[in-house]
N, C-alpha and C positions, 0 to 999 in steps of 0.2 A: 555810633555810641551816643546815647542821650546825655543832655546836660547834667541831669541828676546823677547819672552813673559816673560821669567824669568827676563830679564833686566828691562822690563817695570814694573813688580811687585816690583822689588827691588827699582826702582826709586820712585814709589808711596809710599812705606813704608818709604824710607828715607825722602821724602818730608813731610810726616805726622809726623815723629819723630821730624824734625826740627821745624815744626809748633807748636807742643806741647811744645817743649823746649822754643821757643820764647814767647809763651803765659805764661809759668811759670815765665819767667824772666821779663815780662812786669810790670813796676812799679805800685804799688797800688795808687789809687787816694789819694792825700794828705789829703783831708777832711775826707775820710773814715778811713785812718790810724790814723789821729789825734784824731778822735772820739774814736777809739778803745783804743788807748794809754791812753786817758783821763779817760775812764771807768775803765781801769785796775788800774790806780792810785787811783781812788775813792774807788775801792774795797780793795786795799792795805791799805788805811787809815781807812777802816771800814765803809765807807759811801755808799757802793754798795747797790743793791736791797735787799740783805739779811741782811744788817747791822741794828743795833739798832738805832732808830732815836735819834739825838743829841738834847737834850732839854736845857741843861745848863752845864757849867763847871766852876770850881774855880781853880785858879793857883797862885803860888808864884814864883817870878822871882828875879834873881840877875843880874844887868846890869852894864856893864862897857862902858862908853861913852868917845869918843875922839872928841874934838872940837878945834877950833883955840885958845880957851882960856885955853886949857889943858885937863886933864883927870879927870874923876869923877866916882864914883860908887854909886849905890843906890839899895835898895830892894823895891819891890812893890808887891801888891796883887791885883788880878783882878777877876772879876765875869762877866760871860756872861749868858744871858737868851734869848733864841730864841723867836722872830725872830730878835732882834737887840738891846737889852738893855744891857748896859755895865756900870760897876762901877770899877774905878781904885783907889787904895789907895797907894800913893807914900810917902815913908819915906824920906822927904827932911831934910837936916841938920838944917834948920831954923824952919820948921813946917811941920806937916803932911798935904799933899795936896790930895784932893779927886776930881776926875773928873767923871762926870756922863753924859752918852749919852743915850737918850731914842729913838733913831731912827729918830727924827725930830730936836731936839735941844740938845745942850751940855752946861754944866756949870761947873765951878770950885769952889770948896769950900775950903777956908782957914780960920783959926781962925778969927772969927768976920766979915767975908765978903763972898759974893757969886758973882761970875763974870760970866756972860753969854758970850759965845764965838760968834764971828761974823760968819755969814752964810758961808763964805768961808772956815773957819776952820771946821765947821760942815760937809760940803761936803767932805773935805779932810779926815775927820775921817771916814765917811761912805765908801768912796772909799777904805781906808785901810782895813776896815772890810770885804768888798766884796772880796778883793784879798786874805786876810787871810783865809776866809771860802770857797774859790772856790771849794775845794774838799769835804768839810764837810757837807754843808747844801744844801737843795733843794731850788728852782729848779736848775738843771745844766744849763750852757749856751746853746743856740741853737746849734743843732748838726752841722749845716753848718758853724758855726763861729769858729771852731777849726781846725787848719791846722798843719800837720806834716811838719817840716822844714828840719831837718838834724839830724845826730848823732854827739855828742860831748862828750869829756871826762871831768868829774868833779871829782876832788879829786881822780883820779886814777880809776874811775868807768865809763864805757861807758853809755851814756844816750841818750834817744830819746828826741829831742827838739820839743815841740809843742807850737803853738801860739794861745792864746785865744783873740779874737778881740772884745768881747762884755762884758768884765769884768773890772770894775774900770777905765773906760776912755781909755787911751792909751793901745795898745796891751800888753798883759802879756805873757811872755814866761815861760814855766815850763820845767825843765830838769829832766826827769823821768828815774831813774835807770833801765837799760834794764833787770836786773835779779830780783830785789826786788820790782820794781815799786814804790819805795819811791821817792818823789820829793826832789832832792838834792840841787836844786837851783831854784830861781825865779828871773826874770829880767824884769824891766819895767822902763819907764821914768815917774817921778812924782814929786810932791812938796816935799820939805824937811821941817823938823820942824823949821829950822832957816830961811826959805824963799828961793824962787828960785827953779828952776827945776834942776833935776839931773838924771843921769842914776843910777839906784839902782839895786844892786845885793844882794840877800839874800841867804846865804848858810845854809843848814840844816844838822844836824848829830845827833848821839846818839839817835836813834829811840827806843822808848819803848812803851809797851802796857799799856792801862788804860781803863778798863770797855768796852772792845771790840773795842777800837780805838787805832790807832798807831800814836804816836806823836813824833816830833823831840824835844829833850830836850836841844839842843844847836842850837843857831842861830847867825850867823855873818852877819852884814850888811855893805856893801861897797857902798859908794856914790862917783861917779866920780873917781873911782880907789883908794879911800882912806877909810880905815876902820873907820866906824862911831860908831858902837856899837857891843858888844858881850854879848849875853844874855843866861844865864843858867836857866833852869826851875828847881826849888827846889822841888816843889810838884804840883800834878795835880789830880783833882777829876772830874769825868764826871757823869752827871745826878744825882745831889745831892738833887734834890727837891727844888731848889732855887726859891724864889718868888720875885715879883717886889717890894713888900713892904720892903724886906730886902735890896734892892739895893738903895732905896731913903732915908734910915734912916739917 
């Protein structure tokens, strides 16, 4: 083999190696990567293809709230029945308050009175449920509607940030732990309970297993940079056999 031919073969091999290296470094399509991260997060929470279908759950909460009027604490109990029936029992210092949402309308029950909520609040309630259940319940958002944005650190953990553009109105961002695939943070712009729009950040921690599902037992909500609520889950039961008749009692 002549020297010139050897040089030619070396140049070809070098060019091929560079081409393969370039292909390996070429960034993945943000929609493809976003969809993969979303599926990993669903599997981590227990709602992947092999997960047990979520039919209902019952939970007890302790919530600390901070408003312009000061701070308050309350305990509550909630019931959820798929595909969208909810009952909340709130221990108010003045009286026990019950809120029921059947997927189409919502009403509040206090001693001696029933108050039906305006449609705007009903839509807000539904939107909040859609965001809360985005990983838990079928069907998932359309595959092309989820984008990978960037990597960002949350509470000392590196996360992949994905944006869901067809869940709960405005875009919803999920910050997915690179290692555990837990969602450590959600961020969106939405209505607040006291009225008006705000940038909302929800931080999650203390993940625990329950009947095949993995749940955060602590949640901190920040609105426009100010802490609004801190909620600790006291107890949680999944797929208890709950019925609609129990929820409207």
